[in-house]
C-alpha positions in Angstrom: 161.5 -70.4 89.7 162.2 -73.0 92.3 158.8 -72.4 93.9 156.8 -72.5 90.6 158.9 -75.4 89.3 159.7 -73.5 86.1 162.2 -75.6 84.2 162.8 -77.9 87.2 160.8 -79.7 89.9 159.1 -77.5 92.5 161.4 -77.2 95.6 160.4 -74.8 98.4 163.5 -75.7 100.4 165.7 -74.6 97.6 163.7 -71.4 97.1 164.0 -70.6 100.8 167.8 -71.1 100.6 168.0 -69.0 97.5 166.0 -66.1 99.1 168.0 -66.3 102.3 171.2 -66.0 100.4 169.8 -63.1 98.3 168.9 -61.3 101.5 172.3 -61.8 103.0 173.8 -60.4 99.7 171.7 -57.2 100.2 168.4 -58.0 98.4 165.8 -56.1 100.5 162.9 -57.7 98.7 164.1 -61.2 99.7 163.1 -60.9 103.3 159.5 -59.9 102.6 159.2 -62.7 100.1 160.5 -65.2 102.7 158.0 -63.8 105.2 155.2 -64.2 102.7 156.2 -67.8 102.0 156.2 -68.6 105.7 152.9 -66.8 106.4 150.9 -68.7 103.8 150.5 -72.4 103.4 150.8 -72.4 99.7 154.1 -74.3 99.7 153.5 -76.3 102.8 156.1 -74.4 104.9 153.8 -72.3 107.0 155.5 -71.0 110.1 154.2 -67.7 111.5 157.2 -67.2 113.8 159.5 -67.4 110.9 157.3 -65.1 108.9 157.5 -62.5 111.8 161.3 -62.9 111.9 161.6 -62.2 108.2 159.1 -59.3 108.3 161.2 -57.9 111.1 164.4 -58.2 109.0 162.6 -56.3 106.2 161.2 -53.7 108.6 164.7 -53.1 109.9 165.5 -51.9 106.4 162.3 -49.7 106.6 160.5 -51.7 104.0 157.0 -50.1 104.0 154.8 -53.2 103.5 156.8 -55.2 106.0 156.1 -52.4 108.6 152.4 -52.7 107.9 152.5 -56.5 108.1 154.3 -56.4 111.4 151.7 -54.0 112.7 149.1 -56.5 111.8 150.9 -59.3 113.6 151.2 -57.2 116.8 147.5 -56.1 116.5 146.3 -59.7 116.1 148.9 -61.4 118.3 150.0 -63.7 115.4 153.5 -65.0 116.0 154.1 -62.4 118.6 152.4 -61.3 121.9 149.5 -58.9 121.2 150.7 -55.4 121.7 148.5 -52.6 120.3 151.1 -49.9 121.1 153.7 -51.8 119.0 151.0 -52.2 116.2 150.4 -48.5 116.2 154.2 -47.8 115.9 154.6 -50.1 112.9 151.4 -48.9 111.2 152.6 -45.3 111.7 156.0 -46.0 110.2 154.3 -47.7 107.2 151.8 -44.9 106.9 154.7 -42.4 106.8 155.5 -44.2 103.5 152.0 -43.6 102.3 150.9 -47.2 102.5 147.2 -46.9 102.2 146.4 -50.1 104.1 148.6 -48.8 107.1 146.8 -45.5 107.0 143.5 -47.3 107.3 144.8 -49.7 110.0 146.0 -46.7 112.0 142.6 -45.1 111.7 140.9 -48.2 112.9 143.0 -48.2 116.1 142.3 -44.6 116.7 138.6 -45.4 116.3 138.7 -48.1 119.0 141.4 -46.6 121.2 143.7 -49.5 120.9 147.4 -48.6 121.6 146.4 -45.0 121.4 143.8 -42.7 123.0 140.5 -42.6 121.1 140.7 -39.6 118.8 137.8 -38.7 116.5 139.7 -36.1 114.6 142.7 -38.3 113.8 140.4 -41.3 113.1 138.4 -39.3 110.6 141.5 -37.8 109.0 143.2 -41.2 108.6 140.1 -43.0 107.3 139.3 -40.1 104.9 142.8 -40.1 103.6 142.6 -43.9 102.9 139.1 -43.5 101.4 140.2 -40.7 99.2 142.8 -43.1 97.7 140.0 -45.5 96.8 140.7 -48.0 99.6 137.3 -49.8 99.8 137.5 -50.9 103.5 138.0 -47.2 104.5 135.2 -46.1 102.3 132.9 -48.7 103.9 134.0 -47.9 107.4 133.3 -44.1 106.9 129.9 -44.8 105.4 129.1 -47.0 108.4 130.3 -44.4 110.9 128.5 -41.6 109.2 125.2 -43.5 109.6 125.7 -43.8 113.4 
């Protein structure tokens, strides 16, 4: 409500304070919400290092989407030093929760041999698994690879 200004003026600082308090009171969702706030510039508080910190807090609680998002940060070197092996580890943990985006991301890394040895069998299995769940990027990637 603080962020949207519903019933009061919009106040991103108050919203951050509220979410931090909620996290410390045990609200798992609060950490990933904080990370999302810091990752985007929607509320003029963009800070990728803080986003990574809050994704890590959420990942420590095995929150599946946070695991995938941390994998992305390590793959791209955003807010952390680029580390493909760490990206693979986070994507794998997220994929273990059946997060389709993480399954696709893991397949991409197996395709390119980043953080893992290139593995055609695993790559195909992961991309097919994501494509079978109607994940469009996986469907496009498989179509492209099949043409080669």
